[in-house]
PyMOL commands that place a pseudoatom at each C-alpha (Angstrom):
pseudoatom trace, name=CA, resn=UNK, resi=1, chain=A, elem=C, hetatm=0, pos=[62.186, 36.834, 156.044]
pseudoatom trace, name=CA, resn=UNK, resi=2, chain=A, elem=C, hetatm=0, pos=[65.091, 34.469, 157.131]
pseudoatom trace, name=CA, resn=UNK, resi=3, chain=A, elem=C, hetatm=0, pos=[65.367, 33.761, 160.726]
pseudoatom trace, name=CA, resn=UNK, resi=4, chain=A, elem=C, hetatm=0, pos=[68.231, 35.326, 161.497]
pseudoatom trace, name=CA, resn=UNK, resi=5, chain=A, elem=C, hetatm=0, pos=[67.036, 38.830, 160.283]
pseudoatom trace, name=CA, resn=UNK, resi=6, chain=A, elem=C, hetatm=0, pos=[64.142, 38.040, 162.685]
pseudoatom trace, name=CA, resn=UNK, resi=7, chain=A, elem=C, hetatm=0, pos=[66.534, 37.856, 165.459]
pseudoatom trace, name=CA, resn=UNK, resi=8, chain=A, elem=C, hetatm=0, pos=[68.266, 41.133, 164.147]
pseudoatom trace, name=CA, resn=UNK, resi=9, chain=A, elem=C, hetatm=0, pos=[65.020, 43.055, 163.764]
pseudoatom trace, name=CA, resn=UNK, resi=10, chain=A, elem=C, hetatm=0, pos=[64.334, 41.834, 167.707]
pseudoatom trace, name=CA, resn=UNK, resi=11, chain=A, elem=C, hetatm=0, pos=[66.953, 42.891, 169.031]
pseudoatom trace, name=CA, resn=UNK, resi=12, chain=A, elem=C, hetatm=0, pos=[67.005, 46.174, 167.483]
pseudoatom trace, name=CA, resn=UNK, resi=13, chain=A, elem=C, hetatm=0, pos=[63.344, 46.514, 168.667]
pseudoatom trace, name=CA, resn=UNK, resi=14, chain=A, elem=C, hetatm=0, pos=[64.514, 45.753, 172.266]
pseudoatom trace, name=CA, resn=UNK, resi=15, chain=A, elem=C, hetatm=0, pos=[67.193, 48.699, 171.907]
pseudoatom trace, name=CA, resn=UNK, resi=16, chain=A, elem=C, hetatm=0, pos=[64.134, 51.091, 170.477]
pseudoatom trace, name=CA, resn=UNK, resi=17, chain=A, elem=C, hetatm=0, pos=[62.104, 49.989, 173.661]
pseudoatom trace, name=CA, resn=UNK, resi=18, chain=A, elem=C, hetatm=0, pos=[65.052, 51.860, 175.871]
pseudoatom trace, name=CA, resn=UNK, resi=19, chain=A, elem=C, hetatm=0, pos=[65.190, 54.714, 173.493]
pseudoatom trace, name=CA, resn=UNK, resi=20, chain=A, elem=C, hetatm=0, pos=[61.065, 55.215, 174.258]
pseudoatom trace, name=CA, resn=UNK, resi=21, chain=A, elem=C, hetatm=0, pos=[61.826, 54.730, 178.182]
pseudoatom trace, name=CA, resn=UNK, resi=22, chain=A, elem=C, hetatm=0, pos=[64.481, 57.544, 177.882]
pseudoatom trace, name=CA, resn=UNK, resi=23, chain=A, elem=C, hetatm=0, pos=[62.066, 59.926, 176.043]
pseudoatom trace, name=CA, resn=UNK, resi=24, chain=A, elem=C, hetatm=0, pos=[59.611, 59.533, 178.160]
pseudoatom trace, name=CA, resn=UNK, resi=25, chain=A, elem=C, hetatm=0, pos=[61.718, 60.341, 181.462]
pseudoatom trace, name=CA, resn=UNK, resi=26, chain=A, elem=C, hetatm=0, pos=[63.221, 63.223, 179.600]
pseudoatom trace, name=CA, resn=UNK, resi=27, chain=A, elem=C, hetatm=0, pos=[60.079, 64.821, 178.241]
pseudoatom trace, name=CA, resn=UNK, resi=28, chain=A, elem=C, hetatm=0, pos=[59.168, 65.956, 181.746]
pseudoatom trace, name=CA, resn=UNK, resi=29, chain=A, elem=C, hetatm=0, pos=[55.589, 64.733, 181.924]
pseudoatom trace, name=CA, resn=UNK, resi=30, chain=A, elem=C, hetatm=0, pos=[54.839, 65.277, 178.370]
pseudoatom trace, name=CA, resn=UNK, resi=31, chain=A, elem=C, hetatm=0, pos=[55.972, 69.242, 178.149]
pseudoatom trace, name=CA, resn=UNK, resi=32, chain=A, elem=C, hetatm=0, pos=[59.422, 68.950, 175.915]
pseudoatom trace, name=CA, resn=UNK, resi=33, chain=A, elem=C, hetatm=0, pos=[57.608, 67.998, 172.981]
pseudoatom trace, name=CA, resn=UNK, resi=34, chain=A, elem=C, hetatm=0, pos=[60.886, 66.831, 171.005]
pseudoatom trace, name=CA, resn=UNK, resi=35, chain=A, elem=C, hetatm=0, pos=[61.521, 64.209, 173.758]
pseudoatom trace, name=CA, resn=UNK, resi=36, chain=A, elem=C, hetatm=0, pos=[57.754, 62.874, 173.212]
pseudoatom trace, name=CA, resn=UNK, resi=37, chain=A, elem=C, hetatm=0, pos=[58.134, 63.023, 169.392]
pseudoatom trace, name=CA, resn=UNK, resi=38, chain=A, elem=C, hetatm=0, pos=[61.366, 60.587, 170.284]
pseudoatom trace, name=CA, resn=UNK, resi=39, chain=A, elem=C, hetatm=0, pos=[59.723, 58.376, 172.571]
pseudoatom trace, name=CA, resn=UNK, resi=40, chain=A, elem=C, hetatm=0, pos=[56.880, 57.846, 170.204]
pseudoatom trace, name=CA, resn=UNK, resi=41, chain=A, elem=C, hetatm=0, pos=[58.786, 57.271, 166.960]
pseudoatom trace, name=CA, resn=UNK, resi=42, chain=A, elem=C, hetatm=0, pos=[61.063, 54.739, 169.104]
pseudoatom trace, name=CA, resn=UNK, resi=43, chain=A, elem=C, hetatm=0, pos=[57.919, 53.249, 170.406]
pseudoatom trace, name=CA, resn=UNK, resi=44, chain=A, elem=C, hetatm=0, pos=[56.469, 52.773, 166.927]
pseudoatom trace, name=CA, resn=UNK, resi=45, chain=A, elem=C, hetatm=0, pos=[59.490, 51.670, 165.567]
pseudoatom trace, name=CA, resn=UNK, resi=46, chain=A, elem=C, hetatm=0, pos=[60.009, 49.188, 168.279]
pseudoatom trace, name=CA, resn=UNK, resi=47, chain=A, elem=C, hetatm=0, pos=[56.633, 47.614, 168.110]
pseudoatom trace, name=CA, resn=UNK, resi=48, chain=A, elem=C, hetatm=0, pos=[56.846, 47.401, 164.319]
pseudoatom trace, name=CA, resn=UNK, resi=49, chain=A, elem=C, hetatm=0, pos=[59.888, 45.436, 164.501]
pseudoatom trace, name=CA, resn=UNK, resi=50, chain=A, elem=C, hetatm=0, pos=[58.765, 43.228, 167.308]
pseudoatom trace, name=CA, resn=UNK, resi=51, chain=A, elem=C, hetatm=0, pos=[55.601, 42.650, 165.338]
pseudoatom trace, name=CA, resn=UNK, resi=52, chain=A, elem=C, hetatm=0, pos=[57.823, 41.679, 162.106]
pseudoatom trace, name=CA, resn=UNK, resi=53, chain=A, elem=C, hetatm=0, pos=[60.061, 39.101, 164.194]
pseudoatom trace, name=CA, resn=UNK, resi=54, chain=A, elem=C, hetatm=0, pos=[57.082, 37.505, 165.175]
pseudoatom trace, name=CA, resn=UNK, resi=55, chain=A, elem=C, hetatm=0, pos=[57.006, 35.920, 161.521]
pseudoatom trace, name=CA, resn=UNK, resi=56, chain=A, elem=C, hetatm=0, pos=[59.881, 33.719, 162.666]
pseudoatom trace, name=CA, resn=UNK, resi=57, chain=A, elem=C, hetatm=0, pos=[60.095, 33.488, 166.458]
pseudoatom trace, name=CA, resn=UNK, resi=58, chain=A, elem=C, hetatm=0, pos=[57.281, 32.300, 168.879]
pseudoatom trace, name=CA, resn=UNK, resi=59, chain=A, elem=C, hetatm=0, pos=[55.674, 35.143, 170.343]
pseudoatom trace, name=CA, resn=UNK, resi=60, chain=A, elem=C, hetatm=0, pos=[56.778, 34.143, 174.377]
pseudoatom trace, name=CA, resn=UNK, resi=61, chain=A, elem=C, hetatm=0, pos=[60.226, 33.818, 173.350]
pseudoatom trace, name=CA, resn=UNK, resi=62, chain=A, elem=C, hetatm=0, pos=[60.107, 37.135, 171.375]
pseudoatom trace, name=CA, resn=UNK, resi=63, chain=A, elem=C, hetatm=0, pos=[58.732, 38.988, 174.429]
pseudoatom trace, name=CA, resn=UNK, resi=64, chain=A, elem=C, hetatm=0, pos=[61.150, 37.817, 176.441]
pseudoatom trace, name=CA, resn=UNK, resi=65, chain=A, elem=C, hetatm=0, pos=[64.067, 38.519, 174.503]
pseudoatom trace, name=CA, resn=UNK, resi=66, chain=A, elem=C, hetatm=0, pos=[62.693, 41.933, 173.574]
pseudoatom trace, name=CA, resn=UNK, resi=67, chain=A, elem=C, hetatm=0, pos=[62.317, 42.822, 177.199]
pseudoatom trace, name=CA, resn=UNK, resi=68, chain=A, elem=C, hetatm=0, pos=[65.880, 41.513, 178.334]
pseudoatom trace, name=CA, resn=UNK, resi=69, chain=A, elem=C, hetatm=0, pos=[67.355, 43.372, 175.185]
pseudoatom trace, name=CA, resn=UNK, resi=70, chain=A, elem=C, hetatm=0, pos=[65.290, 46.499, 176.505]
pseudoatom trace, name=CA, resn=UNK, resi=71, chain=A, elem=C, hetatm=0, pos=[66.505, 46.129, 180.132]
pseudoatom trace, name=CA, resn=UNK, resi=72, chain=A, elem=C, hetatm=0, pos=[69.966, 45.697, 178.953]
pseudoatom trace, name=CA, resn=UNK, resi=73, chain=A, elem=C, hetatm=0, pos=[69.971, 48.726, 176.680]
pseudoatom trace, name=CA, resn=UNK, resi=74, chain=A, elem=C, hetatm=0, pos=[68.257, 50.825, 179.117]
pseudoatom trace, name=CA, resn=UNK, resi=75, chain=A, elem=C, hetatm=0, pos=[71.015, 49.742, 181.789]
pseudoatom trace, name=CA, resn=UNK, resi=76, chain=A, elem=C, hetatm=0, pos=[73.910, 50.480, 179.734]
pseudoatom trace, name=CA, resn=UNK, resi=77, chain=A, elem=C, hetatm=0, pos=[72.278, 53.755, 178.316]
pseudoatom trace, name=CA, resn=UNK, resi=78, chain=A, elem=C, hetatm=0, pos=[71.665, 54.931, 181.768]
pseudoatom trace, name=CA, resn=UNK, resi=79, chain=A, elem=C, hetatm=0, pos=[75.210, 54.038, 182.942]
pseudoatom trace, name=CA, resn=UNK, resi=80, chain=A, elem=C, hetatm=0, pos=[77.279, 55.614, 180.052]
pseudoatom trace, name=CA, resn=UNK, resi=81, chain=A, elem=C, hetatm=0, pos=[75.131, 59.020, 179.643]
pseudoatom trace, name=CA, resn=UNK, resi=82, chain=A, elem=C, hetatm=0, pos=[73.630, 59.520, 182.852]
pseudoatom trace, name=CA, resn=UNK, resi=83, chain=A, elem=C, hetatm=0, pos=[76.086, 58.122, 185.333]
pseudoatom trace, name=CA, resn=UNK, resi=84, chain=A, elem=C, hetatm=0, pos=[74.135, 55.514, 186.884]
pseudoatom trace, name=CA, resn=UNK, resi=85, chain=A, elem=C, hetatm=0, pos=[76.503, 52.833, 188.449]
pseudoatom trace, name=CA, resn=UNK, resi=86, chain=A, elem=C, hetatm=0, pos=[75.921, 49.059, 187.904]
pseudoatom trace, name=CA, resn=UNK, resi=87, chain=A, elem=C, hetatm=0, pos=[76.772, 46.664, 190.535]
pseudoatom trace, name=CA, resn=UNK, resi=88, chain=A, elem=C, hetatm=0, pos=[78.386, 43.463, 190.717]
pseudoatom trace, name=CA, resn=UNK, resi=89, chain=A, elem=C, hetatm=0, pos=[75.136, 41.787, 191.231]
pseudoatom trace, name=CA, resn=UNK, resi=90, chain=A, elem=C, hetatm=0, pos=[73.536, 43.507, 188.224]
pseudoatom trace, name=CA, resn=UNK, resi=91, chain=A, elem=C, hetatm=0, pos=[76.312, 42.608, 186.118]
pseudoatom trace, name=CA, resn=UNK, resi=92, chain=A, elem=C, hetatm=0, pos=[75.802, 39.005, 187.492]
pseudoatom trace, name=CA, resn=UNK, resi=93, chain=A, elem=C, hetatm=0, pos=[71.837, 39.020, 186.864]
pseudoatom trace, name=CA, resn=UNK, resi=94, chain=A, elem=C, hetatm=0, pos=[72.919, 40.272, 183.373]
pseudoatom trace, name=CA, resn=UNK, resi=95, chain=A, elem=C, hetatm=0, pos=[75.073, 37.551, 182.546]
pseudoatom trace, name=CA, resn=UNK, resi=96, chain=A, elem=C, hetatm=0, pos=[72.149, 35.329, 183.342]
pseudoatom trace, name=CA, resn=UNK, resi=97, chain=A, elem=C, hetatm=0, pos=[69.856, 37.432, 181.029]
pseudoatom trace, name=CA, resn=UNK, resi=98, chain=A, elem=C, hetatm=0, pos=[72.261, 37.142, 178.244]
pseudoatom trace, name=CA, resn=UNK, resi=99, chain=A, elem=C, hetatm=0, pos=[72.611, 33.403, 178.802]
pseudoatom trace, name=CA, resn=UNK, resi=100, chain=A, elem=C, hetatm=0, pos=[68.792, 32.813, 178.984]
pseudoatom trace, name=CA, resn=UNK, resi=101, chain=A, elem=C, hetatm=0, pos=[68.333, 34.807, 175.794]
pseudoatom trace, name=CA, resn=UNK, resi=102, chain=A, elem=C, hetatm=0, pos=[71.400, 32.803, 173.885]
pseudoatom trace, name=CA, resn=UNK, resi=103, chain=A, elem=C, hetatm=0, pos=[69.703, 29.573, 175.245]
pseudoatom trace, name=CA, resn=UNK, resi=104, chain=A, elem=C, hetatm=0, pos=[66.380, 30.613, 173.574]
pseudoatom trace, name=CA, resn=UNK, resi=105, chain=A, elem=C, hetatm=0, pos=[68.115, 31.356, 170.533]
pseudoatom trace, name=CA, resn=UNK, resi=106, chain=A, elem=C, hetatm=0, pos=[70.028, 28.124, 170.091]
pseudoatom trace, name=CA, resn=UNK, resi=107, chain=A, elem=C, hetatm=0, pos=[66.984, 26.018, 171.081]
pseudoatom trace, name=CA, resn=UNK, resi=108, chain=A, elem=C, hetatm=0, pos=[64.512, 27.394, 168.938]
for i in range(1, 108): cmd.bond("trace and resi %d" % i, "trace and resi %d" % (i + 1))
show_as sticks, trace
zoom trace
């Protein structure tokens, strides 16, 4: 698997991480089965893609990127679909996160 493909898989894994967080939240303490199934599917796919990305990306770098993409994804999903506000301070911090992820990609 090529280096670029590993990064793509890692980014998809991070987005799926946001999916399982939403699924767990919407499951109402695991009482709404469709959301539980969604959460488990996203979690499984996220971990599988994360594992595949480790073939070409060092684990510490992959883990930081996975978390960063997950945080950015869940924030954007909550903003666009659940009307959660994003403050200017948060936007500044997200810019730092994106800069850090880009720096990790360029340095590796």
